C-alpha positions in Angstrom: -22.8 -7.4 -2.5 -19.4 -6.3 -2.4 -16.9 -7.7 -4.4 -13.7 -9.9 -3.2 -11.7 -7.5 -3.9 -13.2 -4.2 -2.8 -13.7 -6.3 0.3 -10.5 -6.6 0.7 -8.5 -3.3 -0.3 -11.4 -1.6 2.0 -10.3 -4.0 5.1 -6.7 -3.2 4.9 -7.8 0.6 4.2 -8.8 0.3 7.8 -6.1 -1.8 8.5 -3.4 0.3 7.6 -5.8 3.5 9.3 -6.2 2.5 12.1 -2.3 1.8 13.3 -0.8 4.8 14.9 2.4 3.9 14.2 2.3 4.6 9.9 0.4 7.9 10.4 2.9 9.2 12.5 4.6 8.3 9.2 2.5 9.5 6.7 0.0 11.7 8.0 -4.2 11.3 8.2 -4.7 11.8 4.9 -1.8 9.2 3.7 -3.0 6.0 2.4 -4.2 7.0 -0.7 -5.8 5.4 -4.0 -3.6 7.7 -6.4 -0.7 9.8 -6.0 -1.6 13.5 -6.6 1.0 16.0 -7.4 1.2 19.0 -4.9 -0.7 16.5 -2.2 2.2 16.3 0.8 4.4 12.9 1.1 5.3 10.8 2.4 1.8 8.1 1.8 1.4 4.9 1.1 -0.9 4.5 -2.8 -3.0 1.9 -3.3 -2.0 0.9 -7.4 -3.1 -1.5 -8.7 -5.3 -5.0 -8.1 -4.9 -7.7 -10.0 -8.3 -10.6 -8.7 -8.5 -13.9 -10.6 -10.7 -17.0 -10.3 -9.3 -19.1 -7.6 -12.3 -21.6 -7.3 -12.2 -25.3 -6.6 -15.0 -27.5 -7.5 -16.5 -27.2 -3.3 -15.5 -23.5 -2.8 -15.6 -20.4 -4.4 -13.3 -18.2 -4.9 -10.9 -15.9 -6.0 -7.2 -15.0 -5.9 -5.9 -11.4 -5.5 -2.5 -9.9 -6.7 -2.3 -5.9 -5.1 0.8 -3.5 -5.5 0.8 -1.1 -3.1 3.2 1.9 -3.6 4.8 4.1 -0.6 6.4 7.6 -2.1 8.5 9.4 -0.6 10.7 13.2 -0.7 12.8 14.6 1.2 12.8 11.1 3.5 13.8 10.0 0.7 13.9 5.5 -0.1 15.1 5.4 3.5 11.9 6.1 4.9 10.3 4.5 2.2 12.1 1.5 3.4 10.4 2.2 7.2 6.7 2.4 6.1 7.3 -0.4 4.0 8.6 -2.0 6.4 5.6 -1.3 8.8 3.3 -1.9 6.4 4.6 -5.3 6.1 4.3 -5.8 9.1 0.7 -4.6 9.2 0.2 -6.7 6.3 1.5 -10.6 5.8 -0.4 -12.8 6.8 -3.1 -10.5 8.8 -6.2 -11.6 9.7 -8.5 -9.2 7.8 -11.7 -9.0 9.0 -13.8 -8.6 5.8 -17.5 -7.5 5.2 -19.3 -10.1 3.3 -15.9 -12.6 2.2 -13.7 -14.1 3.8 -9.9 -14.1 3.3 -7.9 -17.6 3.1 -4.5 -15.8 3.4 -2.4 -12.4 3.0 1.2 -12.8 2.0 4.0 -10.5 1.2 5.6 -11.8 -1.4 9.2 -9.0 -2.9 9.6 -5.5 -2.4 11.9 -3.3 -4.9 12.3 0.1 -4.8 13.8 2.4 -6.7 14.0 6.3 -7.5 12.6 8.1 -9.8 14.3 10.1 -12.9 12.0 12.6 -13.2 10.1 13.6 -10.4 13.7 12.1 -8.3 11.1 11.1 -5.5 11.9 6.9 -3.6 9.1 4.6 -4.5 9.2 1.3 -2.3 6.4 -1.1 -4.3 5.2 -4.2 -2.0 3.7 -6.9 -3.7 1.1 -8.4 -2.2 -1.4 -12.2 -2.8 -4.1 -12.8 -1.3 -7.0 -15.8 -1.3 -10.4 -15.3 -1.0 -13.8 -17.3 -0.4 -17.6 -16.2 -0.4 -18.5 -17.1 2.4 -21.4 -19.8 2.8 -20.8 -20.8 -1.0 
């Protein structure tokens, strides 16, 4: 059986990858699991995911704390913020179809942007909170 976390990440990748406006901003290979030097920027990186048991006495549930990073070079902070805005529009309070689990909610909690001193790249860190339930639990 697929874990709730993997089910959630798959649905997020599908939602982001299917959006023409986001694809125009980041390119067709712009959603990644890690930042790889030499690959074209800008991009959206699935950075961190922490999952916690959130079950009640009647429902098997998990809380997921997800961090997405938007990396930009030539477009700088402005482009990173524009991409972050589009990602927020696509994911905040979204209804995503998970393969095996049910998404109770998905909320944007915070976006923080900064310039990386060593690389001179700009990054916008986006934090989301999601709750999933096991179907048929």
